[in-house]
C-alpha positions, -999 to 999 in steps of 0.1 A, spaced: 391 -510 99 355 -501 106 349 -469 125 317 -464 144 296 -435 134 266 -433 158 247 -465 150 263 -470 117 298 -483 109 321 -470 82 342 -494 62 365 -492 32 367 -521 8 395 -526 -18 379 -535 -51 397 -556 -77 387 -560 -114 372 -525 -121 383 -513 -155 361 -482 -161 335 -459 -145 307 -483 -156 322 -510 -133 322 -486 -104 287 -474 -111 274 -510 -112 291 -520 -79 278 -489 -62 242 -497 -73 244 -533 -61 257 -522 -27 232 -494 -23 203 -519 -29 212 -536 5 191 -524 34 209 -499 57 238 -494 32 251 -462 17 281 -467 -5 303 -448 -30 327 -466 -53 357 -447 -66 372 -461 -98 405 -441 -95 412 -452 -59 398 -487 -66 379 -486 -33 344 -486 -20 335 -465 11 305 -481 28 284 -468 57 261 -496 70 240 -507 99 258 -538 114 225 -550 129 210 -553 94 240 -561 71 272 -580 79 306 -573 63 304 -607 46 272 -596 29 290 -566 15 319 -588 2 294 -613 -13 275 -585 -31 306 -572 -48 316 -608 -57 282 -614 -71 286 -583 -93 316 -600 -109 345 -583 -89 366 -591 -59 364 -572 -27 385 -574 5 396 -554 35 427 -534 27 450 -556 48 439 -587 30 451 -573 -3 485 -564 10 500 -594 -7 479 -592 -39 498 -593 -72 511 -560 -85 486 -549 -112 513 -527 -129 537 -556 -131 511 -579 -146 500 -554 -173 537 -547 -180 543 -584 -187 513 -588 -210 523 -555 -227 558 -568 -233 545 -599 -250 520 -578 -270 547 -555 -283 572 -583 -291 546 -601 -313 527 -572 -327 557 -553 -341 567 -581 -367 529 -587 -374 524 -550 -383 555 -550 -405 543 -581 -422 508 -568 -428 518 -533 -439 549 -539 -460 540 -558 -493 576 -567 -500 577 -588 -468 546 -607 -477 555 -642 -488 532 -671 -498 511 -681 -468 522 -651 -447 486 -649 -433 492 -681 -414 522 -665 -397 500 -635 -389 475 -659 -373 503 -674 -352 516 -640 -341 482 -624 -334 466 -653 -315 488 -650 -283 483 -612 -283 445 -612 -287 438 -643 -266 465 -641 -238 477 -605 -236 441 -594 -239 429 -621 -215 420 -595 -188 395 -578 -212 379 -611 -221 375 -623 -185 359 -590 -175 336 -590 -205 325 -626 -197 319 -618 -160 298 -588 -170 279 -608 -196 269 -632 -169 252 -603 -151 237 -589 -183 260 -559 -181 285 -543 -204 315 -522 -197 346 -508 -215 361 -543 -215 330 -555 -234 338 -531 -262 375 -540 -263 368 -578 -261 341 -578 -287 361 -555 -310 394 -575 -309 377 -610 -309 356 -599 -339 387 -588 -358 406 -620 -350 376 -643 -356 367 -627 -390 403 -629 -401 406 -666 -390 374 -675 -409 386 -656 -440 420 -675 -439 407 -710 -431 377 -708 -454 397 -693 -482 373 -664 -486 385 -636 -509 384 -607 -483 408 -586 -463 420 -601 -430 424 -580 -399 449 -600 -377 470 -569 -372 440 -549 -361 431 -572 -332 467 -573 -321 474 -536 -324 442 -527 -306 451 -550 -277 486 -537 -275 477 -501 -277 451 -504 -250 475 -523 -228 499 -493 -234 472 -470 -223 463 -492 -193 499 -494 -182 505 -457 -184 471 -451 -167 479 -474 -138 513 -458 -133 498 -423 -134 470 -433 -110 496 -447 -86 514 -414 -88 482 -395 -82 478 -411 -48 515 -406 -38 508 -376 -17 486 -393 8 508 -424 9 539 -404 15 520 -385 43 511 -418 60 548 -429 57 560 -398 75 555 -412 110 583 -425 132 588 -463 132 599 -465 169 604 -444 200 630 -441 228 606 -446 258 618 -437 293 611 -466 317 626 -464 352 649 -437 339 663 -459 311 657 -454 274 642 -484 257 635 -485 219 600 -498 212 580 -500 180 556 -471 176 526 -495 180 536 -502 216 536 -466 226 507 -457 250 492 -425 262 512 -412 292 546 -427 281 576 -404 283 599 -406 252 631 -389 242 635 -371 209 671 -362 199 681 -336 173 672 -347 138 648 -374 150 610 -375 143 587 -370 172 570 -404 177 535 -392 184 514 -363 195 524 -351 230 534 -324 254 570 -314 260 580 -320 297 617 -312 294 640 -295 270 640 -267 244 642 -270 207 628 -259 173 604 -283 156 600 -285 118 563 -292 112 564 -283 75 551 -318 65 519 -312 84 514 -274 82 532 -264 50 551 -238 71 588 -238 62 600 -221 94 606 -244 125 586 -234 156 604 -231 190 590 -253 217 597 -257 254 582 -274 285 544 -273 283 541 -269 245 523 -294 224 540 -312 195 527 -333 168 539 -368 157 560 -371 125 574 -335 129 612 -332 132 631 -321 162 658 -299 147 681 -290 176 678 -297 214 669 -329 232 633 -331 242 614 -354 266 578 -357 255 547 -372 272 525 -390 247 490 -375 246 476 -393 215 486 -425 197 475 -445 167 444 -433 149 440 -403 172 471 -385 162 471 -354 140 488 -373 112 462 -401 112 433 -376 113 448 -357 84 452 -389 64 416 -399 73 402 -365 62 420 -367 29 409 -403 23 373 -394 30 375 -365 6 390 -387 -21 363 -413 -16 335 -388 -20 319 -377 -53 313 -342 -66 278 -336 -80 292 -335 -115 308 -370 -110 274 -385 -101 261 -373 -135 291 -388 -152 285 -421 -135 249 -422 -147 261 -414 -183 288 -441 -181 262 -467 -169 242 -464 -201 270 -454 -224 284 -489 -232 251 -506 -240 242 -476 -263 276 -480 -281 270 -517 -287 237 -508 -303 254 -481 -324 281 -505 -335 255 -531 -346 235 -504 -363 267 -492 -381 274 -528 -394 238 -532 -406 237 -497 -421 268 -502 -442 256 -535 -455 221 -522 -463 236 -492 -481 257 -515 -503 290 -512 -485 314 -542 -485 314 -566 -456 350 -555 -450 342 -518 -448 311 -525 -426 331 -546 -402 359 -520 -400 335 -492 -392 317 -513 -366 349 -523 -348 361 -486 -349 329 -476 -331 334 -502 -304 370 -491 -297 367 -453 -300 337 -451 -276 354 -467 -245 345 -443 -216 378 -446 -197 385 -409 -197 350 -401 -184 356 -424 -154 390 -409 -146 383 -372 -151 370 -364 -116 386 -388 -92 421 -385 -105 420 -347 -102 404 -350 -68 431 -374 -56 460 -352 -68 444 -320 -55 435 -332 -21 469 -349 -18 488 -317 -27 466 -298 -3 476 -322 25 513 -315 18 506 -278 21 486 -281 53 452 -276 35 425 -303 41 395 -304 18 367 -322 35 349 -334 3 346 -330 -34 313 -310 -31 334 -282 -15 351 -274 -47 320 -260 -63 314 -237 -33 349 -221 -36 341 -209 -71 309 -191 -59 323 -173 -28 321 -135 -29 327 -125 8 351 -140 34 344 -132 70 374 -134 94 371 -140 131 396 -116 147 409 -135 177 431 -164 168 426 -159 131 437 -124 122 455 -120 155 476 -145 174 449 -152 200 468 -143 231 478 -111 248 512 -95 246 527 -65 265 535 -39 238 548 -11 261 557 -4 297 555 32 309 572 38 342 559 66 365 584 93 376 603 83 407 599 45 401 623 18 389 614 -3 358 630 -34 372 612 -31 405 579 -24 388 582 -55 366 592 -78 396 564 -67 419 536 -63 393 547 -94 375 546 -114 406 511 -102 416 498 -109 381 514 -143 381 489 -155 407 460 -148 382 448 -169 353 434 -139 333 450 -136 298 461 -101 304 476 -110 338 495 -139 323 509 -117 295 522 -92 321 537 -120 342 554 -137 312 568 -103 301 582 -96 336 597 -131 338 615 -126 304 628 -92 314 640 -97 351 640 -135 355 626 -154 385 597 -135 402 592 -134 440 564 -153 457 531 -137 466 522 -135 503 486 -124 499 464 -123 469 429 -110 460 413 -112 426 389 -84 418 368 -98 390 367 -76 360 390 -50 376 424 -65 386 444 -80 415 456 -69 449 486 -86 465 514 -84 490 548 -91 475 580 -90 496 560 -71 522 548 -44 498 512 -37 488 507 -41 450 476 -32 430 474 -40 393 443 -34 372 421 -10 354 428 28 362 393 29 376 404 4 403 433 26 413 410 55 416 390 35 443 423 37 463 424 75 457 452 71 431 452 92 400 475 86 370 502 112 364 501 132 332 527 110 315 507 79 321 474 96 312 489 104 278 500 68 273 465 56 283 448 79 258 472 68 230 467 31 239 429 34 237 431 54 205 448 24 187 425 -1 203 448 -15 230 443 -22 267 461 -2 294 466 -17 329 479 5 357 501 -7 387 505 9 421 531 0 448 526 11 484 500 36 476 518 52 446 511 48 409 542 31 396 535 25 359 513 15 331 513 -17 310 499 -15 274 486 -49 263 472 -61 230 464 -92 210 491 -90 184 482 -92 147 498 -122 130 527 -111 108 512 -129 78 477 -114 81 482 -83 60 496 -103 31 468 -128 36 442 -100 31 459 -89 -1 459 -125 -14 422 -129 -6 414 -96 -24 434 -109 -54 408 -138 -55 380 -111 -59 369 -117 -23 356 -90 0 372 -95 35 350 -87 66 364 -86 102 340 -101 128 347 -97 165 332 -93 199 356 -65 207 346 -29 207 345 -8 176 378 10 183 399 -21 189 383 -39 159 389 -9 136 426 -6 147 432 -42 138 413 -39 105 433 -8 96 466 -26 103 458 -55 80 438 -36 53 402 -46 59 375 -20 52 344 -38 65 342 -43 103 314 -59 124 322 -54 161 305 -60 195 292 -93 183 284 -119 210 296 -155 204 261 -168 198 253 -139 173 280 -148 148 259 -173 128 231 -146 126 256 -122 111 265 -148 85 228 -154 77 223 -116 73 251 -113 48 237 -143 29 203 -127 29 219 -96 14 231 -117 -16 266 -125 -5 280 -160 -8 300 -163 24 331 -181 35 339 -179 72 373 -184 88 375 -191 125 392 -212 152 372 -213 184 342 -233 198 321 -202 195 329 -200 157 315 -235 150 279 -224 144 290 -196 121 313 -220 102 284 -244 97 261 -216 86 285 -202 61 285 -214 25 321 -224 30 337 -229 64 374 -227 69 388 -237 103 423 -227 115 438 -260 125 454 -246 156 419 -241 169 394 -265 185 382 -299 172 347 -285 173 355 -257 148 374 -281 126 345 -306 126 321 -279 116 342 -266 87 346 -276 50 383 -267 47 408 -271 75 440 -250 75 465 -271 96 488 -241 102 477 -209 119 488 -188 90 459 -170 74 476 -170 40 467 -207 39 431 -196 34 440 -181 1 460 -212 -8 430 -234 1 406 -215 -21 431 -212 -50 438 -250 -48 401 -259 -46 393 -237 -76 423 -251 -96 411 -286 -89 376 -278 -100 390 -262 -132 410 -294 -138 380 -316 -134 359 -295 -158 388 -295 -183 391 -333 -181 354 -338 -186 353 -314 -215 381 -334 -232 365 -367 -224 330 -357 -237 343 -338 -267 365 -367 -277 336 -392 -278 312 -367 -294 336 -359 -322 350 -394 -327 320 -417 -328 304 -400 -359 338 -403 -377 339 -440 -368 303 -446 -380 311 -428 -413 341 -451 -418 366 -423 -415 384 -438 -385 404 -470 -387 402 -493 -356 439 -489 -350 437 -451 -349 406 -454 -327 425 -477 -302 454 -452 -301 431 -423 -296 411 -440 -269 443 -450 -249 457 -415 -253 425 -399 -240 428 -417 -207 465 -409 -204 458 -372 -212 431 -370 -184 454 -385 -158 484 -365 -169 464 -333 -168 453 -341 -133 490 -347 -123 497 -311 -131 481 -302 -98 511 -316 -81 530 -285 -93 506 -262 -74 526 -237 -54 516 -222 -21 517 -184 -19 536 -190 13 563 -208 -7 564 -181 -33 568 -153 -7 
């Protein structure tokens, strides 16, 4: 479970027993006091993410520290058989409801009150307060041993106070009002809130759990030409495995045989299956929709794309936004302050001549209404749902601190190659010189170019193969660096390259080809001439094709009040042609790879808050320099590592989705916090003034937590612009 990070290890611990943000804050403080330890504790995910130096601190030390704080910690696998918290709360809630309902009727309806009914009320309330609410009392006692107070302290003190006061009044025969129903109703209402909260929190993490469950469970491995079904855990790099139509691809690999269309929507968010053939890479957990494929495993286990995505999302959910750290500090001191306020309320009412009953009611109401559950849930639940929904759409948010950056962005810089364009060359036109045959030109020129590794040469060779089929072998070949190639094919001399290279041979382009060359250069495309046996035979027009989604992506980004800028190492003419095609006004061309980060710095110095979208190794410094880095997931691992947001698909529209989702998540967090703070600020004075009964306070407190979690769950309905269009 531990993952080495340079000299430090990274570990996730499952935490049992946390009931509010105060608990998480206290565990976090205890862990961070250990030498060489950096920890964050997430109340919503019930986990601690710990980075530590194993030469200084052992895993057992971490576990003992959590135990010493009054909670239970274990590695995730060790809690696999732990009792279901939802089921346990449901059982206690059922008992609470069954006994509280007749108790409330007895206490509230005078006609049902017979002689000695208070003893029945005692009998009904005791199991509810002492057994159904046992979890609150245990936690409060554990906290008290460590001189700490949490939400459970407030609930335990409030319900036990109501029950104890009532029992004393009944047994001693004191002429005062009893509050048996208050203790029982508060316990039951808070259990209702806890039950709904647990269910909602479980739903908030469904996205990442469902993502992890997408993987295949076994694979049909080819061994000595025979298919053998093996569990996915037994698959190793280099294994050949068969994927039939409708099956999931077992792990990341390269197709070695077959042709099909692969549905990768669960990873990329793209609804249209992608065609694959021999030599193409495929990702595990994607679905083979048609033909039979034979795939060679390239990555297994934790190295697969699915595992990396899950790890990125888990890391993001474990982190804390700056605003959450403030909330944690507030929650850490909030409960002790409330205890003081409650005691002061009791004393104040008595000193001002209020009855003991009224003083007691107000004090209990303060304890119950002030529970800071909603504060602790406001940020992590929204973060869990937002990052989980992003993973479903192929958008990975590296951490919670990224959310604030998306709100501030004013300019988005787009690398041209591989981001706005497809990143590889395509033949857009073939112009045949008078007196020559198109098929012959493609066969001979395509064969000569097929011996070269240059992107333009490969584009011409691929185009020729698609048009005329199998190409003849090259007898002699010479590569003229930066100019073109010379070859002998079927005994004929073939030259393919820049027009200037043909002029070295004394060959000038005919007027028809000159016109095509001028037009190609006008729109920023590359023209390659071909000569056969000393005669100009034709012209190939080649371009890096703009992605079909790029123009719509630019419109989507503008709708977010962002100014798009095209950044490229290409010449001004080519860059301007691409920019005009997709609707970008600002172009920065002729930029060397190592100058890209300097361009970002210059824009920032001019007052822009810059997001950068790129996919290559040479984009990594610029992605790191930008205020917000977005890596196209089809790019390199270096670019993805340097970015803040990763777009798993190559569709630029996902950039707009990522920013929209991040901003929506941030708005949800702020809305949750406003509700949680406003609720406490408004309710505590009412409770102090005696205007809020303990029962109403318990209902309001429970509903505030449910509201926060439910509001966060609305993020699951976030729609991608790619889905809408």
